[in-house]
BAFI-3210 file (N, C-alpha, C; in Angstrom, 3 decimals, decimal comma, padded with zeros to 6 digits):
// residues 69
n [1|2|3|4|5|6|7|8|9|10|11|12|13|14|15|16|17|18|19|20|21|22|23|24|25|26|27|28|29|30|31|32|33|34|35|36|37|38|39|40|41|42|43|44|45|46|47|48|49|50|51|52|53|54|55|56|57|58|59|60|61|62|63|64|65|66|67|68|69]
n.u [-007,509|-007,541|-006,555|-007,712|-010,330|-009,637|-007,652|-007,851|-008,157|-008,339|-006,949|-008,365|-007,439|-007,838|-007,616|-005,041|-001,690|001,130|004,156|004,731|002,573|000,427|-002,676|-002,495|-003,826|-003,657|-000,756|-000,675|-002,072|-000,417|001,839|000,702|000,282|002,633|004,027|002,724|003,481|005,805|006,388|005,138|006,874|009,156|008,562|008,089|010,499|011,873|011,356|010,314|012,955|014,188|017,122|020,148|021,552|024,789|025,814|024,039|025,147|027,814|027,761|026,219|028,404|030,305|028,786|028,786|031,560|032,363|031,398|033,080|035,258]
n.v [035,355|031,928|028,709|026,660|024,144|021,303|021,449|020,802|022,259|021,570|018,496|015,236|013,248|010,470|009,682|010,359|009,062|007,772|006,409|003,233|002,801|003,287|004,991|008,383|008,020|005,559|005,329|007,226|005,856|003,291|004,874|005,279|003,140|001,870|003,615|003,598|000,599|000,952|002,647|000,803|-001,457|000,349|000,760|-001,688|-001,969|-000,710|-001,383|-000,781|-000,986|-001,595|-000,229|-001,813|-002,402|-002,053|-004,292|-006,121|-006,013|-006,927|-009,599|-010,688|-010,380|-011,910|-014,276|-014,837|-015,040|-017,184|-019,424|-019,541|-020,976]
n.w [-027,879|-028,005|-026,548|-027,719|-028,066|-027,387|-025,211|-021,755|-018,901|-016,342|-016,010|-015,566|-012,859|-013,145|-015,695|-016,542|-017,115|-015,811|-014,633|-016,122|-016,990|-015,077|-013,654|-011,938|-009,695|-008,919|-008,565|-006,690|-004,586|-004,095|-003,319|-000,670|000,604|000,668|002,136|004,657|005,000|005,601|007,588|009,661|009,532|010,584|013,245|014,551|014,430|015,823|018,689|022,113|024,061|027,487|028,835|029,433|032,555|034,018|035,203|034,027|031,288|031,520|032,545|030,225|028,450|029,813|029,516|026,873|025,994|027,039|025,766|023,468|024,119]
ca.u [-006,948|-007,640|-005,504|-008,079|-011,142|-009,152|-007,346|-008,608|-007,603|-008,242|-007,384|-008,869|-006,534|-008,138|-007,047|-003,979|-001,281|002,335|005,565|004,550|001,045|-000,795|-003,202|-001,886|-004,407|-003,101|000,208|-000,858|-002,756|000,549|002,813|000,089|000,419|004,173|004,468|002,188|004,464|007,478|005,985|004,876|008,357|010,173|007,654|008,553|012,130|012,255|010,707|011,010|013,699|014,868|018,580|020,514|022,357|026,312|025,949|023,617|025,962|028,961|027,045|026,015|029,797|031,068|028,270|028,949|032,686|032,321|031,144|034,084|036,559]
ca.v [034,182|030,864|027,504|025,382|023,396|020,122|021,320|020,658|023,077|020,593|017,173|014,108|012,238|009,046|009,168|010,878|007,887|007,944|005,615|001,805|003,101|003,496|006,490|008,822|007,685|004,474|005,810|007,711|004,373|002,280|005,253|005,255|001,583|001,793|004,723|002,684|-000,289|001,372|002,903|-000,304|-001,878|000,905|000,737|-002,946|-002,195|000,158|-001,775|-000,062|-002,055|-001,005|-000,410|-003,033|-001,920|-002,583|-005,782|-007,622|-006,162|-007,857|-011,190|-011,250|-010,344|-013,057|-015,607|-014,817|-015,570|-018,759|-020,142|-019,797|-021,428]
ca.w [-028,505|-027,249|-026,998|-028,594|-027,528|-027,199|-024,137|-020,611|-018,004|-015,244|-016,290|-014,497|-012,413|-013,327|-016,748|-016,483|-016,827|-015,014|-015,309|-016,263|-017,473|-014,072|-013,254|-011,187|-008,773|-008,723|-008,196|-005,374|-003,634|-004,178|-002,498|000,382|001,128|000,935|003,383|005,805|005,483|006,131|009,260|010,348|009,797|011,333|014,669|015,085|014,467|017,118|019,964|023,287|025,074|028,402|028,804|030,640|033,474|033,663|035,631|033,041|030,225|032,042|032,657|028,820|027,856|030,139|029,239|025,443|026,014|027,828|024,747|022,493|024,696]
c.u [-006,984|-006,928|-006,084|-009,239|-010,794|-008,266|-008,081|-007,621|-007,522|-008,307|-007,601|-007,651|-006,639|-007,798|-005,790|-002,764|000,403|003,174|004,708|002,753|-000,164|-001,131|-002,564|-002,449|-004,112|-001,793|-000,004|-001,185|-001,323|001,768|001,909|000,503|002,059|004,601|003,728|002,866|005,517|007,269|005,894|006,030|009,196|009,571|008,231|009,788|012,556|011,673|011,211|011,795|014,411|016,354|018,966|021,601|023,923|026,496|025,340|024,311|027,435|028,840|026,982|027,641|030,635|030,445|028,828|030,399|033,118|032,146|032,027|035,121|036,541]
c.v [033,008|029,312|026,674|024,844|022,243|020,050|021,350|021,346|022,393|019,004|016,202|013,410|010,817|008,496|009,667|009,554|008,541|006,860|004,231|001,831|003,022|004,976|006,898|008,664|006,404|004,215|006,205|006,519|003,500|003,145|005,258|004,125|001,344|002,519|004,010|001,192|-000,028|002,081|001,789|-000,989|-001,159|001,120|-000,770|-003,194|-001,701|-000,382|-001,370|-001,254|-001,036|-000,994|-001,188|-002,141|-002,526|-003,769|-006,675|-007,394|-007,101|-009,216|-011,128|-011,223|-011,911|-014,281|-016,069|-015,527|-016,881|-019,825|-020,686|-020,557|-022,979]
c.w [-027,526|-027,479|-027,372|-027,713|-026,545|-025,651|-022,925|-019,353|-016,509|-015,398|-015,365|-013,870|-012,628|-014,657|-017,214|-016,467|-016,591|-015,621|-015,354|-016,577|-016,426|-013,943|-012,356|-009,707|-007,826|-007,918|-006,775|-004,410|-003,328|-002,862|-000,883|001,157|001,420|002,072|004,831|006,274|005,904|007,694|010,242|010,747|010,768|013,176|015,160|015,130|015,739|018,550|021,188|024,149|026,151|028,337|029,823|031,475|033,098|034,157|034,593|031,443|030,477|032,001|031,207|028,000|028,044|029,740|027,756|025,171|026,366|026,606|023,602|023,115|024,033]
res [x|x|x|x|x|x|x|x|x|x|x|x|x|x|x|x|x|x|x|x|x|x|x|x|x|x|x|x|x|x|x|x|x|x|x|x|x|x|x|x|x|x|x|x|x|x|x|x|x|x|x|x|x|x|x|x|x|x|x|x|x|x|x|x|x|x|x|x|x]
***
């Protein structure tokens, strides 16, 4: 007994649609672009900064307090 000739065992991802009417291939491409953007933004946000010495932190603290008076 077969399921019928109308059922395709390997549906074409170009024809399957997901949310918003986009094909699965379009959704996959959008996700890849989003991941790349997120990685680039995270890399830019986590720029390597040298740790400040205790002296530099103290000078910055005193300098910022002098502007509030």
